[in-house]
C-alpha positions in Angstrom: -36.6 -58.0 -27.6 -34.3 -60.5 -29.4 -34.6 -64.1 -30.5 -33.0 -66.0 -27.6 -34.6 -68.0 -24.8 -34.5 -66.7 -21.3 -33.0 -70.0 -20.0 -30.1 -69.9 -22.5 -29.5 -66.3 -21.9 -29.1 -66.8 -18.2 -26.6 -69.6 -18.8 -24.7 -67.2 -21.1 -24.7 -64.4 -18.5 -23.4 -66.8 -15.9 -20.3 -67.2 -18.0 -19.3 -63.6 -17.6 -16.3 -63.1 -15.3 -17.0 -59.7 -13.9 -15.4 -58.1 -10.8 -17.5 -57.0 -7.8 -19.4 -53.7 -8.6 -18.5 -54.0 -12.2 -19.3 -51.0 -14.4 -21.5 -51.9 -17.4 -22.9 -49.8 -20.2 -25.6 -50.9 -22.6 -26.1 -48.9 -25.8 -29.5 -49.3 -27.4 -30.7 -50.9 -24.1 -34.4 -51.1 -25.0 -36.4 -51.9 -21.9 -33.3 -52.5 -19.9 -33.6 -56.2 -19.6 -30.0 -57.1 -20.1 -28.8 -54.6 -17.5 -31.5 -55.5 -15.0 -30.9 -59.2 -15.4 -27.2 -58.7 -14.8 -27.9 -56.6 -11.7 -30.1 -59.4 -10.4 -27.1 -61.8 -10.7 -24.3 -59.4 -9.6 -23.9 -56.0 -8.0 -23.2 -54.1 -11.2 -23.2 -50.4 -11.7 -24.8 -49.6 -15.0 -25.9 -47.1 -17.6 -28.5 -47.9 -20.3 -28.9 -45.6 -23.3 -31.9 -45.6 -25.7 -33.6 -42.9 -27.7 -37.1 -44.3 -27.2 -38.9 -42.5 -24.3 -41.2 -45.5 -24.0 -38.4 -47.9 -23.6 -36.6 -45.7 -21.0 -39.8 -45.3 -19.0 -40.3 -49.0 -19.0 -36.6 -49.7 -18.1 -36.8 -47.3 -15.2 -40.0 -48.9 -13.9 -38.5 -52.3 -14.1 -35.4 -51.2 -12.2 -37.5 -49.8 -9.4 -39.6 -53.0 -9.3 -36.8 -55.6 -9.6 -33.5 -54.1 -8.4 -34.2 -50.8 -6.5 -31.0 -51.1 -4.5 -28.8 -51.2 -7.6 -27.0 -48.2 -9.1 -28.5 -48.3 -12.6 -29.3 -45.2 -14.7 -31.3 -45.1 -17.9 -30.7 -42.2 -20.3 -33.0 -41.1 -23.1 -30.7 -40.2 -26.0 -29.2 -41.4 -29.2 -26.6 -44.0 -28.4 -24.1 -42.6 -30.9 -24.0 -39.3 -28.9 -23.3 -41.0 -25.6 -19.8 -40.6 -24.2 -18.7 -42.0 -20.8 -17.1 -39.7 -18.3 -13.9 -41.7 -18.7 -13.1 -43.7 -21.9 -11.9 -47.3 -21.4 -13.7 -47.4 -18.0 -16.3 -50.2 -18.5 -15.8 -53.8 -17.4 -18.6 -54.8 -19.9 -20.0 -52.8 -22.8 -23.0 -54.1 -24.7 -25.0 -53.3 -27.8 -27.6 -56.0 -28.4 -29.3 -55.9 -31.8 -28.7 -52.2 -32.4 -25.5 -52.0 -34.4 -27.2 -49.5 -36.8 -26.5 -46.9 -34.0 -22.8 -46.8 -34.9 -23.3 -47.5 -38.7 -22.7 -51.2 -38.6 -21.4 -54.2 -36.7 -17.6 -53.5 -37.1 -18.0 -49.9 -36.2 -20.0 -51.0 -33.1 -17.2 -53.2 -32.0 -14.8 -50.3 -32.3 -17.0 -47.9 -30.5 -17.6 -50.3 -27.6 -13.9 -51.2 -27.4 -13.2 -47.5 -26.8 -15.4 -47.5 -23.8 -14.0 -50.8 -22.4 -11.1 -51.4 -20.1 -8.2 -53.6 -21.3 -9.1 -57.2 -20.5 -12.8 -56.1 -20.2 -15.7 -57.7 -22.1 -17.7 -56.6 -25.1 -21.0 -58.1 -26.0 -22.8 -57.5 -29.3 -26.0 -59.1 -30.6 -26.1 -59.3 -34.4 -27.9 -61.2 -37.2 -25.9 -63.3 -39.7 -26.6 -65.0 -43.0 -26.9 -68.8 -42.6 -26.7 -69.1 -46.4 -26.6 -66.6 -49.2 -29.9 -64.6 -49.4 -31.8 -64.8 -52.8 -32.1 -61.5 -54.6 -35.9 -61.8 -54.5 -35.7 -61.5 -50.7 -33.2 -58.7 -50.7 -35.4 -56.6 -53.0 -38.5 -57.3 -51.0 -36.8 -56.5 -47.7 -34.8 -53.6 -49.2 -31.5 -55.0 -48.0 -28.1 -55.6 -49.6 -26.0 -58.7 -49.2 -23.6 -56.6 -47.2 -26.2 -55.8 -44.6 -25.0 -58.8 -42.6 -22.0 -61.0 -42.4 -21.7 -64.8 -41.9 -21.4 -66.2 -38.4 -17.7 -66.8 -39.0 -17.4 -63.3 -40.4 -18.9 -61.8 -37.3 -16.4 -63.6 -35.1 -13.5 -62.6 -37.4 -14.6 -59.0 -37.4 -14.0 -58.9 -33.6 -10.5 -60.3 -34.1 -9.8 -57.7 -36.7 -10.3 -54.9 -34.3 -8.2 -56.4 -31.5 -10.8 -58.5 -29.6 -10.5 -62.1 -28.6 -13.7 -64.2 -29.1 -14.8 -65.9 -25.9 -18.3 -67.3 -26.7 -21.2 -67.0 -29.1 -24.8 -67.7 -28.1 -26.5 -68.7 -31.4 -30.3 -68.8 -31.5 -32.0 -71.9 -33.0 -35.1 -72.0 -35.1 -37.4 -72.5 -32.0 -36.0 -69.2 -30.6 -36.8 -67.4 -33.8 -40.2 -68.9 -34.1 -41.1 -67.8 -30.6 -39.7 -64.3 -31.2 -41.6 -63.8 -34.4 -44.8 -65.5 -33.2 -45.0 -63.1 -30.3 -44.8 -60.2 -32.7 -47.8 -61.6 -34.6 -49.7 -62.2 -31.4 -49.0 -58.7 -30.1 -50.0 -57.0 -33.3 -53.4 -58.8 -33.4 -54.1 -58.2 -29.7 -53.4 -54.5 -30.2 -55.7 -54.3 -33.2 -58.5 -56.0 -31.2 -58.0 -53.8 -28.1 -57.6 -50.5 -30.0 -59.7 -50.7 -33.2 -60.1 -46.9 -33.3 -56.3 -46.3 -33.6 -55.7 -44.9 -37.1 -52.4 -46.7 -37.3 -53.9 -50.2 -36.9 -54.3 -50.8 -40.6 -50.6 -49.9 -41.3 -49.5 -52.0 -38.2 -51.3 -55.1 -39.5 -50.1 -54.6 -43.0 -46.5 -54.4 -41.8 -47.0 -57.4 -39.6 -48.4 -59.4 -42.5 -45.4 -58.5 -44.7 -43.0 -59.4 -41.9 -44.6 -62.7 -41.3 -44.5 -63.6 -45.0 -40.8 -62.6 -45.2 -40.0 -64.7 -42.2 -41.9 -67.8 -43.3 -40.8 -67.7 -46.9 -37.2 -66.6 -46.5 -35.7 -65.5 -43.1 -36.5 -68.7 -41.2 -34.0 -70.5 -43.4 -31.4 -67.9 -44.3 -31.1 -65.6 -41.3 -29.4 -66.3 -38.0 -28.9 -64.4 -34.8 -26.1 -64.6 -32.2 -24.9 -62.7 -29.1 -21.1 -62.5 -29.4 -18.8 -62.1 -26.3 -15.3 -60.8 -26.8 -12.4 -59.7 -24.5 -10.5 -56.6 -25.3 -6.8 -57.4 -25.7 -5.3 -53.9 -25.6 
């Protein structure tokens, strides 16, 4: 559910230095892929939080199918309302592509830091501007220039809240093309399979606008990275 290849993601996850039975929390976990993939590599104990009932059902199903022996729990709730039983108790806290939950990227880093042990890890997936966006795009996408930072700015934001940058997995254009292309493919397949759905027309219109935005603007100006930090205090 984000523009990064599975192969590169696995290499990235292998970099994590986690203790045995590490405690991991993923806010905005989607279908639970990050937690489940970590559990396949290590014996982690984890909590995934997402407000989508569809995503939580899918995450729970994947857990049963792929890592039934692991202690993973998926909660249907707004991530901003989630509080761990003990603050500063996680070995790794994540929020991949959902910083809006906490009102922005910097606030997300702070919120995750509060849940993470000293010397623990924080992982956040976030877009960034590769170059200044034209006003024509911002108006069309209903965004402001301040919606995202630069890549350097995302790293420095972590340092400003007491985190040490360890690594950044930056998606390339082929990662973006696959991610966007699968959206187009899925929308068209759904429209063919469920022509009676009254929302199909809106779905295809939204897909068409998103495709035009991507091809005309976002492919050149918008980047994506997963940032890994260590909590210093």
